[in-house]
C-alpha positions as CSV (number, residue, x, y, z in Angstrom):
1,X,10.6,17.4,50.3
2,X,12.4,14.4,48.6
3,X,9.1,12.6,48.2
4,X,7.5,15.6,46.4
5,X,10.5,15.9,44.1
6,X,10.4,12.2,43.3
7,X,6.7,12.5,42.4
8,X,7.3,15.5,40.2
9,X,10.1,13.6,38.4
10,X,7.9,10.5,37.9
11,X,5.0,12.6,36.6
12,X,7.3,14.5,34.2
13,X,8.9,11.3,33.0
14,X,5.5,9.7,32.3
15,X,4.3,12.8,30.5
16,X,7.5,12.8,28.4
17,X,7.1,9.1,27.5
18,X,3.4,9.7,26.5
19,X,4.4,12.7,24.4
20,X,7.0,10.7,22.5
21,X,4.7,7.7,21.9
22,X,1.9,10.1,20.8
23,X,4.1,11.8,18.2
24,X,5.6,8.5,17.0
25,X,2.0,7.3,16.1
26,X,0.8,10.5,14.5
27,X,-0.7,10.0,11.1
28,X,1.6,10.8,8.2
29,X,0.8,13.6,5.8
30,X,-1.1,13.1,2.6
31,X,0.9,11.8,-0.4
32,X,3.0,14.5,-1.9
33,X,3.4,15.4,-5.5
34,X,6.9,13.9,-5.4
35,X,5.7,10.3,-5.2
36,X,6.9,8.1,-8.2
37,X,3.5,6.6,-9.1
38,X,-0.1,6.2,-8.1
39,X,-2.4,3.1,-8.4
40,X,-6.1,3.0,-8.2
41,X,-7.8,-0.3,-7.3
42,X,-11.5,-0.6,-8.2
43,X,-13.8,-3.5,-7.2
44,X,-16.9,-3.8,-9.4
45,X,-19.5,-6.4,-10.5
46,X,-17.3,-7.2,-13.6
47,X,-14.2,-7.9,-11.5
48,X,-11.3,-6.0,-10.1
49,X,-9.3,-3.4,-11.9
50,X,-5.8,-2.0,-11.0
51,X,-5.1,1.2,-12.9
52,X,-2.0,3.2,-13.0
53,X,-3.1,6.8,-12.5
54,X,0.3,8.4,-12.8
55,X,3.9,7.4,-13.6
56,X,3.7,3.7,-14.4
57,X,2.6,0.9,-16.7
58,X,1.3,-2.6,-15.6
59,X,1.0,-6.1,-17.0
60,X,0.4,-9.6,-15.8
61,X,3.6,-11.5,-15.0
62,X,4.3,-14.2,-17.7
63,X,3.9,-17.8,-16.8
64,X,5.8,-19.0,-19.8
65,X,7.6,-17.1,-22.5
66,X,4.8,-14.8,-23.5
67,X,4.5,-11.4,-22.0
68,X,1.7,-8.9,-22.6
69,X,2.5,-5.4,-23.6
70,X,2.3,-3.1,-20.5
71,X,-0.7,-0.9,-20.3
72,X,-2.1,1.5,-17.8
73,X,-4.5,-1.1,-16.3
74,X,-5.0,-4.8,-15.6
75,X,-8.3,-6.5,-14.8
76,X,-9.2,-9.8,-13.2
77,X,-11.2,-11.5,-10.6
78,X,-10.6,-13.0,-7.1
79,X,-9.5,-16.6,-7.5
80,X,-10.0,-19.5,-4.9
81,X,-6.6,-18.6,-3.4
82,X,-8.0,-15.1,-2.5
83,X,-5.8,-13.1,-4.9
84,X,-6.6,-11.2,-8.0
85,X,-5.9,-13.1,-11.2
86,X,-6.7,-12.6,-14.9
87,X,-9.7,-14.5,-16.3
88,X,-7.5,-16.5,-18.7
89,X,-5.1,-17.8,-16.0
90,X,-6.6,-18.3,-12.5
91,X,-3.2,-19.3,-11.0
92,X,-1.3,-16.1,-12.0
93,X,-1.6,-13.5,-9.2
94,X,1.5,-11.5,-10.0
95,X,1.4,-8.0,-11.6
96,X,4.5,-6.5,-13.0
97,X,5.0,-2.7,-13.2
98,X,7.3,-0.2,-14.8
99,X,7.9,3.4,-14.0
100,X,7.4,5.7,-16.9
């Protein structure tokens, strides 16, 4: 009797652990309408484009004192370091963004 009770408790415990782990790894729901902003990254023959679809503005981070006016998109190419940079400054891989 004790052996059967122990087996039932072990099986119930393993099922409970499996259920908890399964729910912890469940995919999250689709982005909601309450998200602050949306980005769209497009890779094409002419380079890569990061576009702000909703709620933000983007620009390349300044390397000196000059800063470009923020717009809804930035374009560039993959540099030897493996990051996206503008054609005019291959060592600048930083994009700044502002919420609208």
